[in-house]
Structure formats: C-alpha cells, structure tokens
Phi, psi and omega in degrees: 000133183284141180247128178264130180280135179223146178302124177091006179156184181242144177248132176267164178302323180297316179297320180294317178299315180297321179295316180297319178296319179298317178296319179298315179296319179297321178296319179296318179296317179297320179297321178297318180295314182295322180297333182275001183270135175273094187294331176295320178294317178299315180299315180298318180293319179295316179297321178296317179295319179295318179295317179297318178296318179297317178297320179296316180295316178297319178297317179295320179298312181294321177299313180297315180300313180296319180299315181290328177293321181286332182223081183298333179300321178298317179298309182299318181293314180298317179297319179297318179298313182296311181296316179298316181293324180285324184279330186304312179296337179286330180269350182306312180300322180293320180293316178297319178296318179296329179279351177101009176270125181231176181291347180243006178125179181300139180282134181302134178080003182268174176300318180298318179294321178297316178298319181294316182289336178277359178091009181278353183295322178061205181253193180298140177093352177284166179300319179299308184293328178291318178295318179295320177298319179297318179296331180268000179081023182263211186299336184284348183303310184294318181293314181292321177298319179297317179296314180297320180296315179297316179295320178296320178295317179295315179294319178296319177297318178295319179295321178296317178296321178294321179298320177296318180299314180295318179296314180296320180295319179296323178293321179295319181292325179292329183280348178286141180285000000 
C-alpha cells in the first residue's frame, strides 16, 4: 500500500479514502438540513429583525437629539468628557517629557531630576517611580494613562459646562434691547 508523506505523519490510501467518505457523508447530511429550511421564512425573519434594529437606532438617535436640544449643557458637558478622555492619553507622553521623565531616566536639570535628587523618588510604587515607568513604557503606563484619562474627562466636562454658560450668557445679552 502506497504511503503519502504529510507534514507531521504519513497518510495511507485507506486513511485518505475514509476521510473522503466522511466528508461526503457530512456533505449529504448538510444538504438534507439545508433542503428542509424554508428560505422565504428565514429571509422574512432577517428582514424583520433588520427593520426593527433600524427603528431602534433611529429612535435612540432622535431621543438623544431631542434631549440635547432641550438641555444643551448636557451636550456640552458630555462632549467635553468624551473629548477630554480621548485626548488626555495622547498628551500624556508630552506632559511626562516636559516634567523630565524620559525613556532612559530623568532628564538632567529637569523637575524629575530635581525630585530624584531631593529624595522624592522613593521606592517602587511611588508616584515618581510610576511616572518614570510610564515614560519608559513599563508597568506605570496603565496607571498613569488612567489618571490622565480621568483628569481629561473631568477637565473636558468642566470646559463643556463652562462653554454652555458662556453660550447661554451670550444669548441673553443679545436678546437685551
């Protein structure tokens, strides 16, 4: 009996025949299952589900739009939170760099170097070591990113609320005779 070489072992003609017969039987079983399906019913159900999903999305969109029109402060604050939270991790490397934390350690003459020489560096887990770790791409990245994201969200929310206040004040002044 001829043996076919296959990566990881050898296949005999008998194994190949049995595999082909198994695939053939599985195909016949699948054909029986597919033949028994009412495809018009499946199509109608899928179209109904798609239509329902579209209506739900449109309803949510209109609800959100109406809510923000009725309460612009909510819109400005929510937009500020989202933008602040998204932008904060992007500015984190620049802020760490400006403070003197670099990928090879504190930059000479920087605030980070001053803190380190004054004994503020402490041991592992301190704010200094966590910030330095984040600048080097180590364990501090997730913690510092979380702090920056939370601070960015808070600052963005405050900026959004302030923007609403300024906008509302400007509208009141324009309406005065």
